[in-house]
N, CA, C and O atoms as a printed pandas DataFrame, in Angstrom:
     atom_number atom_name residue_name chain_id  residue_number  x_coord  y_coord  z_coord
0              1         N          MET        A               1   -5.048   35.109   24.917
1              2        CA          MET        A               1   -3.879   35.888   24.246
2              3         C          MET        A               1   -4.456   36.558   22.953
3              4         O          MET        A               1   -4.899   35.942   21.983
4              5         N          THR        A               2   -4.380   37.940   23.095
5              6        CA          THR        A               2   -5.114   38.485   21.716
6              7         C          THR        A               2   -3.842   38.448   20.289
7              8         O          THR        A               2   -2.631   38.667   20.247
8              9         N          LYS        A               3   -4.705   38.121   19.433
9             10        CA          LYS        A               3   -3.898   37.776   18.098
10            11         C          LYS        A               3   -4.068   39.181   17.234
11            12         O          LYS        A               3   -5.169   39.627   16.911
12            13         N          LEU        A               4   -2.671   39.872   16.878
13            14        CA          LEU        A               4   -2.631   40.869   15.980
14            15         C          LEU        A               4   -3.044   40.666   14.407
15            16         O          LEU        A               4   -2.779   39.679   13.721
16            17         N          ILE        A               5   -3.644   41.651   14.066
17            18        CA          ILE        A               5   -4.028   41.306   12.556
18            19         C          ILE        A               5   -3.627   42.336   11.879
19            20         O          ILE        A               5   -4.179   43.419   12.072
20            21         N          SER        A               6   -2.688   42.222   11.042
21            22        CA          SER        A               6   -2.369   43.485   10.050
22            23         C          SER        A               6   -3.041   43.581    8.761
23            24         O          SER        A               6   -3.477   42.527    8.299
24            25         N          TYR        A               7   -3.196   44.611    8.125
25            26        CA          TYR        A               7   -3.812   44.477    6.773
26            27         C          TYR        A               7   -3.370   46.003    5.961
27            28         O          TYR        A               7   -3.265   47.075    6.557
28            29         N          TRP        A               8   -3.174   45.829    4.648
29            30        CA          TRP        A               8   -2.954   47.227    3.895
30            31         C          TRP        A               8   -3.787   48.132    3.877
31            32         O          TRP        A               8   -4.957   47.768    3.994
32            33         N          SER        A               9   -3.564   49.340    3.756
33            34        CA          SER        A               9   -4.136   50.458    3.457
34            35         C          SER        A               9   -3.523   50.915    1.978
35            36         O          SER        A               9   -2.380   51.142    1.582
36            37         N          ILE        A              10   -4.589   50.934    1.472
37            38        CA          ILE        A              10   -4.066   51.037   -0.453
38            39         C          ILE        A              10   -3.955   52.444   -0.817
39            40         O          ILE        A              10   -4.940   53.182   -0.791
40            41         N          GLY        A              11   -2.562   52.924   -1.225
41            42        CA          GLY        A              11   -2.159   54.097   -1.493
42            43         C          GLY        A              11   -1.677   54.029   -2.885
43            44         O          GLY        A              11   -2.556   53.927   -3.741
44            45         N          THR        A              12   -0.679   54.060   -3.202
45            46        CA          THR        A              12    0.051   53.793   -4.614
46            47         C          THR        A              12   -0.263   52.294   -5.129
47            48         O          THR        A              12   -0.665   52.042   -6.265
48            49         N          CYS        A              13   -0.028   51.379   -4.162
49            50        CA          CYS        A              13   -0.318   50.049   -4.545
50            51         C          CYS        A              13    0.865   49.524   -5.247
51            52         O          CYS        A              13    0.691   48.534   -5.958
52            53         N          ASN        A              14    2.308   50.151   -5.134
53            54        CA          ASN        A              14    3.503   49.786   -5.616
54            55         C          ASN        A              14    3.961   48.875   -4.632
55            56         O          ASN        A              14    4.715   47.975   -5.003
56            57         N          ASN        A              15    3.571   48.971   -3.209
57            58        CA          ASN        A              15    4.189   48.063   -2.562
58            59         C          ASN        A              15    3.566   46.838   -1.849
59            60         O          ASN        A              15    4.078   46.125   -0.986
60            61         N          ILE        A              16    2.097   46.747   -2.527
61            62        CA          ILE        A              16    1.414   45.423   -1.956
62            63         C          ILE        A              16    1.558   44.529   -2.821
63            64         O          ILE        A              16    1.396   44.767   -4.018
64            65         N          PRO        A              17    1.963   43.082   -2.252
65            66        CA          PRO        A              17    1.799   42.175   -3.246
66            67         C          PRO        A              17    0.288   41.517   -3.490
67            68         O          PRO        A              17   -0.545   41.373   -2.595
68            69         N          LEU        A              18    0.117   41.170   -4.801
69            70        CA          LEU        A              18   -1.026   40.890   -5.230
70            71         C          LEU        A              18   -1.651   39.341   -4.139
71            72         O          LEU        A              18   -2.724   39.304   -3.537
72            73         N          TRP        A              19   -0.958   38.615   -4.165
73            74        CA          TRP        A              19   -1.426   37.304   -3.507
74            75         C          TRP        A              19   -0.870   37.203   -2.073
75            76         O          TRP        A              19    0.063   37.751   -1.486
76            77         N          ASN        A              20   -1.788   36.304   -1.741
77            78        CA          ASN        A              20   -1.595   36.028    0.133
78            79         C          ASN        A              20   -1.160   37.198    0.764
79            80         O          ASN        A              20   -0.319   37.130    1.660
80            81         N          THR        A              21   -1.772   38.571    0.297
81            82        CA          THR        A              21   -1.813   39.630    1.507
82            83         C          THR        A              21   -3.146   40.160    1.864
83            84         O          THR        A              21   -4.140   40.002    1.155
84            85         N          LYS        A              22   -3.133   40.721    2.857
85            86        CA          LYS        A              22   -4.719   41.276    3.321
86            87         C          LYS        A              22   -4.629   42.555    2.734
87            88         O          LYS        A              22   -3.725   43.269    3.169
88            89         N          TRP        A              23   -5.346   43.006    1.859
89            90        CA          TRP        A              23   -5.788   43.991    1.324
90            91         C          TRP        A              23   -6.984   44.330    0.888
91            92         O          TRP        A              23   -7.354   45.493    0.725
92            93         N          LEU        A              24   -7.678   43.283    0.668
93            94        CA          LEU        A              24   -9.160   43.268    0.267
94            95         C          LEU        A              24  -10.265   43.913    1.297
95            96         O          LEU        A              24  -10.211   43.618    2.491
96            97         N          ALA        A              25  -10.920   44.496    0.966
97            98        CA          ALA        A              25  -11.805   45.102    2.003
98            99         C          ALA        A              25  -12.754   44.333    2.723
99           100         O          ALA        A              25  -13.504   44.867    3.541
100          101         N          ASN        A              26  -12.782   42.871    2.428
101          102        CA          ASN        A              26  -13.519   42.045    3.128
102          103         C          ASN        A              26  -12.427   41.227    4.139
103          104         O          ASN        A              26  -12.700   40.292    4.892
104          105         N          GLY        A              27  -11.393   41.730    3.970
105          106        CA          GLY        A              27  -10.510   40.836    5.031
106          107         C          GLY        A              27   -9.654   39.900    4.582
107          108         O          GLY        A              27   -8.768   39.466    5.319
108          109         N          THR        A              28   -9.814   39.477    3.320
109          110        CA          THR        A              28   -9.375   38.121    2.860
110          111         C          THR        A              28   -8.240   38.238    2.046
111          112         O          THR        A              28   -7.929   39.400    1.785
112          113         N          THR        A              29   -7.477   37.279    1.533
113          114        CA          THR        A              29   -6.554   37.538    0.779
114          115         C          THR        A              29   -6.970   36.683   -0.451
115          116         O          THR        A              29   -7.922   35.908   -0.368
116          117         N          ILE        A              30   -5.987   36.883   -2.006
117          118        CA          ILE        A              30   -6.085   35.982   -2.753
118          119         C          ILE        A              30   -5.048   35.276   -3.198
119          120         O          ILE        A              30   -4.082   35.612   -3.883
120          121         N          PRO        A              31   -5.460   33.930   -2.581
121          122        CA          PRO        A              31   -4.208   32.891   -2.800
122          123         C          PRO        A              31   -3.621   32.764   -4.704
123          124         O          PRO        A              31   -4.131   32.658   -5.820
124          125         N          LYS        A              32   -1.937   32.890   -3.920
125          126        CA          LYS        A              32   -1.397   32.554   -5.276
126          127         C          LYS        A              32   -1.861   31.265   -6.434
127          128         O          LYS        A              32   -1.587   30.137   -6.024
128          129         N          PRO        A              33   -2.346   31.314   -7.444
129          130        CA          PRO        A              33   -2.485   30.091   -8.409
130          131         C          PRO        A              33   -1.553   29.151   -8.515
131          132         O          PRO        A              33   -0.552   29.533   -9.121
132          133         N          ASP        A              34   -1.532   27.833   -8.058
133          134        CA          ASP        A              34   -0.556   26.873   -7.988
134          135         C          ASP        A              34   -0.765   26.097   -9.444
135          136         O          ASP        A              34   -0.295   24.965   -9.559
136          137         N          TYR        A              35   -1.479   26.716  -10.565
137          138        CA          TYR        A              35   -1.486   26.222  -11.893
138          139         C          TYR        A              35   -0.292   26.788  -12.793
139          140         O          TYR        A              35   -0.511   26.759  -14.004
140          141         N          GLY        A              36    0.597   27.156  -12.493
141          142        CA          GLY        A              36    1.694   27.767  -13.376
142          143         C          GLY        A              36    1.548   28.898  -13.992
143          144         O          GLY        A              36    1.990   29.061  -15.129
144          145         N          VAL        A              37    0.920   29.818  -13.340
145          146        CA          VAL        A              37    0.779   31.048  -14.162
146          147         C          VAL        A              37    2.044   31.921  -13.619
147          148         O          VAL        A              37    1.789   32.758  -12.753
148          149         N          HIS        A              38    3.217   31.802  -14.009
149          150        CA          HIS        A              38    4.502   32.362  -13.752
150          151         C          HIS        A              38    4.600   33.757  -14.054
151          152         O          HIS        A              38    5.168   34.558  -13.313
152          153         N          ASP        A              39    4.001   34.080  -15.236
153          154        CA          ASP        A              39    4.106   35.729  -15.281
154          155         C          ASP        A              39    3.289   36.357  -14.305
155          156         O          ASP        A              39    3.465   37.575  -14.265
156          157         N          LEU        A              40    2.429   35.899  -13.484
157          158        CA          LEU        A              40    1.878   36.608  -12.567
158          159         C          LEU        A              40    2.220   36.576  -11.156
159          160         O          LEU        A              40    1.646   37.184  -10.252
160          161         N          ASP        A              41    3.424   35.639  -11.053
161          162        CA          ASP        A              41    4.088   35.451   -9.735
162          163         C          ASP        A              41    4.289   36.816   -9.178
163          164         O          ASP        A              41    3.635   37.276   -8.242
164          165         N          GLN        A              42    5.081   37.327   -9.710
165          166        CA          GLN        A              42    5.550   38.837   -8.974
166          167         C          GLN        A              42    4.596   40.012   -9.212
167          168         O          GLN        A              42    4.961   41.133   -8.861
168          169         N          TRP        A              43    3.389   39.832   -9.788
169          170        CA          TRP        A              43    2.546   40.987   -9.803
170          171         C          TRP        A              43    2.271   41.683   -8.033
171          172         O          TRP        A              43    2.313   41.173   -6.913
172          173         N          MET        A              44    2.023   42.909   -8.493
173          174        CA          MET        A              44    1.867   43.524   -7.490
174          175         C          MET        A              44    0.461   44.189   -7.611
175          176         O          MET        A              44   -0.076   44.199   -8.719
176          177         N          LEU        A              45   -0.202   44.780   -6.469
177          178        CA          LEU        A              45   -1.434   45.179   -6.733
178          179         C          LEU        A              45   -1.675   46.228   -7.650
179          180         O          LEU        A              45   -2.778   46.308   -8.191
180          181         N          SER        A              46   -0.577   47.222   -7.944
181          182        CA          SER        A              46   -0.443   47.963   -9.114
182          183         C          SER        A              46   -0.652   47.733  -10.172
183          184         O          SER        A              46   -1.061   48.624  -10.916
184          185         N          ASP        A              47   -0.411   46.241  -10.696
185          186        CA          ASP        A              47   -0.957   45.794  -11.817
186          187         C          ASP        A              47   -2.179   45.744  -12.284
187          188         O          ASP        A              47   -2.456   45.637  -13.479
188          189         N          LEU        A              48   -3.198   45.839  -11.114
189          190        CA          LEU        A              48   -4.563   45.612  -11.601
190          191         C          LEU        A              48   -5.329   47.283  -11.358
191          192         O          LEU        A              48   -6.534   47.484  -11.202
192          193         N          ILE        A              49   -4.408   48.164  -11.380
193          194        CA          ILE        A              49   -4.920   49.622  -11.152
194          195         C          ILE        A              49   -4.390   50.408  -12.246
195          196         O          ILE        A              49   -3.212   50.322  -12.592
196          197         N          ASP        A              50   -5.387   51.310  -12.898
197          198        CA          ASP        A              50   -5.025   52.304  -13.713
198          199         C          ASP        A              50   -4.733   53.247  -13.350
199          200         O          ASP        A              50   -5.515   54.134  -13.007
200          201         N          SER        A              51   -3.239   53.321  -13.323
201          202        CA          SER        A              51   -2.194   54.448  -12.669
202          203         C          SER        A              51   -2.729   55.654  -12.651
203          204         O          SER        A              51   -2.695   56.304  -11.606
204          205         N          ASN        A              52   -3.420   56.256  -14.007
205          206        CA          ASN        A              52   -3.668   57.426  -13.927
206          207         C          ASN        A              52   -4.783   57.887  -13.370
207          208         O          ASN        A              52   -4.759   59.044  -12.951
208          209         N          SER        A              53   -5.843   57.204  -13.256
209          210        CA          SER        A              53   -7.227   57.475  -12.687
210          211         C          SER        A              53   -7.349   57.014  -10.983
211          212         O          SER        A              53   -8.089   57.491  -10.122
212          213         N          LYS        A              54   -6.451   56.040  -10.885
213          214        CA          LYS        A              54   -6.778   55.326   -9.695
214          215         C          LYS        A              54   -7.805   54.447   -9.641
215          216         O          LYS        A              54   -8.242   54.212   -8.514
216          217         N          GLN        A              55   -8.312   53.895  -10.571
217          218        CA          GLN        A              55   -9.402   53.147  -10.530
218          219         C          GLN        A              55   -8.910   51.561  -10.793
219          220         O          GLN        A              55   -7.756   51.253  -11.092
220          221         N          TRP        A              56   -9.762   50.837  -10.660
221          222        CA          TRP        A              56   -9.442   49.279  -11.067
222          223         C          TRP        A              56   -9.476   49.278  -12.235
223          224         O          TRP        A              56  -10.181   50.165  -12.716
224          225         N          SER        A              57   -8.831   48.417  -13.136
225          226        CA          SER        A              57   -8.589   48.045  -14.576
226          227         C          SER        A              57   -9.868   46.829  -14.606
227          228         O          SER        A              57   -9.667   45.617  -14.535
228          229         N          VAL        A              58  -10.804   47.296  -14.691
229          230        CA          VAL        A              58  -12.037   45.939  -14.666
230          231         C          VAL        A              58  -11.997   45.137  -15.506
231          232         O          VAL        A              58  -12.354   44.019  -15.135
232          233         N          PRO        A              59  -11.615   45.258  -16.827
233          234        CA          PRO        A              59  -11.507   44.129  -17.943
234          235         C          PRO        A              59  -10.503   43.408  -17.484
235          236         O          PRO        A              59  -10.760   42.204  -17.495
236          237         N          LEU        A              60   -9.210   43.749  -16.991
237          238        CA          LEU        A              60   -8.351   42.900  -16.682
238          239         C          LEU        A              60   -8.626   41.893  -15.370
239          240         O          LEU        A              60   -8.312   40.707  -15.272
240          241         N          VAL        A              61   -9.316   42.746  -14.386
241          242        CA          VAL        A              61   -9.826   42.008  -13.142
242          243         C          VAL        A              61  -10.520   40.571  -13.446
243          244         O          VAL        A              61  -10.277   39.484  -12.922
244          245         N          ARG        A              62  -11.482   40.912  -14.480
245          246        CA          ARG        A              62  -12.610   40.204  -14.555
246          247         C          ARG        A              62  -11.994   39.023  -15.573
247          248         O          ARG        A              62  -12.498   37.901  -15.521
248          249         N          SER        A              63  -11.128   39.240  -16.301
249          250        CA          SER        A              63  -10.319   38.272  -17.196
250          251         C          SER        A              63   -9.403   37.353  -16.677
251          252         O          SER        A              63   -9.036   36.351  -17.291
252          253         N          LEU        A              64   -8.920   37.762  -15.241
253          254        CA          LEU        A              64   -7.812   36.963  -14.457
254          255         C          LEU        A              64   -8.597   36.522  -13.677
255          256         O          LEU        A              64   -8.077   35.423  -13.486
256          257         N          PHE        A              65   -9.704   36.540  -12.902
257          258        CA          PHE        A              65  -10.127   36.097  -11.892
258          259         C          PHE        A              65  -11.681   35.667  -12.130
259          260         O          PHE        A              65  -12.441   35.977  -13.046
260          261         N          THR        A              66  -11.894   34.817  -10.944
261          262        CA          THR        A              66  -13.395   34.018  -10.731
262          263         C          THR        A              66  -14.095   34.982  -10.414
263          264         O          THR        A              66  -13.509   35.812   -9.719
264          265         N          LYS        A              67  -15.728   35.313  -10.796
265          266        CA          LYS        A              67  -16.394   35.928  -10.608
266          267         C          LYS        A              67  -16.646   36.238   -9.205
267          268         O          LYS        A              67  -17.422   37.168   -8.985
268          269         N          HIS        A              68  -16.044   35.527   -8.068
269          270        CA          HIS        A              68  -16.467   35.834   -7.007
270          271         C          HIS        A              68  -15.027   36.610   -6.486
271          272         O          HIS        A              68  -15.119   37.479   -5.620
272          273         N          ILE        A              69  -13.958   36.318   -6.948
273          274        CA          ILE        A              69  -12.605   36.921   -6.749
274          275         C          ILE        A              69  -12.667   38.459   -7.346
275          276         O          ILE        A              69  -12.442   39.449   -6.650
276          277         N          ALA        A              70  -12.923   38.491   -8.398
277          278        CA          ALA        A              70  -13.214   39.741   -9.220
278          279         C          ALA        A              70  -14.257   40.474   -8.380
279          280         O          ALA        A              70  -13.911   41.638   -8.174
280          281         N          ALA        A              71  -15.585   40.101   -7.760
281          282        CA          ALA        A              71  -16.062   41.254   -7.334
282          283         C          ALA        A              71  -15.581   41.602   -5.879
283          284         O          ALA        A              71  -15.820   42.698   -5.370
284          285         N          SER        A              72  -14.951   40.694   -5.300
285          286        CA          SER        A              72  -14.271   41.192   -3.768
286          287         C          SER        A              72  -13.193   42.198   -4.285
287          288         O          SER        A              72  -12.920   43.138   -3.539
288          289         N          ILE        A              73  -12.546   42.095   -5.499
289          290        CA          ILE        A              73  -11.451   42.982   -5.612
290          291         C          ILE        A              73  -12.395   44.313   -6.264
291          292         O          ILE        A              73  -12.201   45.391   -5.704
292          293         N          LEU        A              74  -13.118   44.298   -7.088
293          294        CA          LEU        A              74  -13.833   45.709   -7.548
294          295         C          LEU        A              74  -14.736   46.140   -6.398
295          296         O          LEU        A              74  -15.172   47.280   -6.557
296          297         N          ASN        A              75  -15.082   45.604   -5.421
297          298        CA          ASN        A              75  -15.435   45.996   -4.162
298          299         C          ASN        A              75  -14.609   46.695   -3.443
299          300         O          ASN        A              75  -15.100   47.593   -2.760
300          301         N          THR        A              76  -13.335   46.502   -3.409
301          302        CA          THR        A              76  -12.493   47.280   -2.512
302          303         C          THR        A              76  -11.933   48.502   -2.962
303          304         O          THR        A              76  -11.132   48.628   -3.887
304          305         N          PRO        A              77  -12.509   49.581   -2.095
305          306        CA          PRO        A              77  -12.327   50.906   -2.539
306          307         C          PRO        A              77  -10.804   51.565   -2.538
307          308         O          PRO        A              77   -9.956   51.221   -1.715
308          309         N          LEU        A              78  -10.606   52.413   -3.418
309          310        CA          LEU        A              78   -9.561   52.898   -3.750
310          311         C          LEU        A              78   -9.640   54.535   -3.411
311          312         O          LEU        A              78  -10.593   55.162   -3.874
312          313         N          PHE        A              79   -8.941   55.015   -2.848
313          314        CA          PHE        A              79   -9.118   56.285   -2.211
314          315         C          PHE        A              79   -7.789   57.242   -2.577
315          316         O          PHE        A              79   -6.617   57.072   -2.240
316          317         N          SER        A              80   -8.429   58.381   -3.441
317          318        CA          SER        A              80   -7.299   59.174   -3.834
318          319         C          SER        A              80   -6.681   59.873   -2.691
319          320         O          SER        A              80   -5.491   60.172   -2.785
320          321         N          SER        A              81   -7.243   60.128   -1.779
321          322        CA          SER        A              81   -7.148   61.025   -0.464
322          323         C          SER        A              81   -5.599   60.021    0.202
323          324         O          SER        A              81   -4.801   60.660    0.887
324          325         N          VAL        A              82   -5.356   58.743   -0.024
325          326        CA          VAL        A              82   -4.666   57.916    0.814
326          327         C          VAL        A              82   -3.207   57.717   -0.131
327          328         O          VAL        A              82   -2.989   56.685   -0.766
328          329         N          PRO        A              83   -2.320   58.824   -0.100
329          330        CA          PRO        A              83   -1.434   58.835   -1.000
330          331         C          PRO        A              83   -0.281   57.775   -1.031
331          332         O          PRO        A              83    0.316   57.638   -2.099
332          333         N          GLU        A              84    0.161   56.853    0.273
333          334        CA          GLU        A              84    1.029   55.870    0.478
334          335         C          GLU        A              84    0.389   54.709    0.985
335          336         O          GLU        A              84   -0.498   54.775    1.836
336          337         N          ASP        A              85    0.868   53.489    0.421
337          338        CA          ASP        A              85    0.566   52.206    1.034
338          339         C          ASP        A              85    0.900   52.098    2.374
339          340         O          ASP        A              85    2.055   52.461    2.592
340          341         N          ARG        A              86    0.237   51.693    3.420
341          342        CA          ARG        A              86    0.430   51.583    4.824
342          343         C          ARG        A              86    0.056   50.251    5.356
343          344         O          ARG        A              86   -1.094   49.828    5.242
344          345         N          LEU        A              87    1.120   49.498    6.005
345          346        CA          LEU        A              87    0.508   48.393    6.724
346          347         C          LEU        A              87    0.110   48.768    8.001
347          348         O          LEU        A              87    0.813   49.268    8.880
348          349         N          LEU        A              88   -1.386   48.412    8.045
349          350        CA          LEU        A              88   -1.772   48.647    9.517
350          351         C          LEU        A              88   -1.990   47.750   10.480
351          352         O          LEU        A              88   -2.294   48.123   11.613
C-alpha cells in the first residue's frame, strides 16, 4: 500500500498554519508547544514573514524557536514566483 504524503508549497503564507503542518523544506513539521503560549496558538506562517519583502523575519524566528528549528525555518526557501499557497 502506498501512503500519500502532502505538503505545502509556500506562496502568500496566509493559508498555512505554523504548527503541525508540512511546509518546512526538510519535510518535517513544527509541533505546537504545550507550555501555554496561547498568543501563538493561531499563528499562521505569514506571521514569520516580512510581507513587503517576502523574506523570513530572522530576528523573530530566532527569538521564538530553538537554534535547530530556527535553522530549519530559515533554510526553507521563499520564492516570489510562487503567488499562492498550494497543498501538493
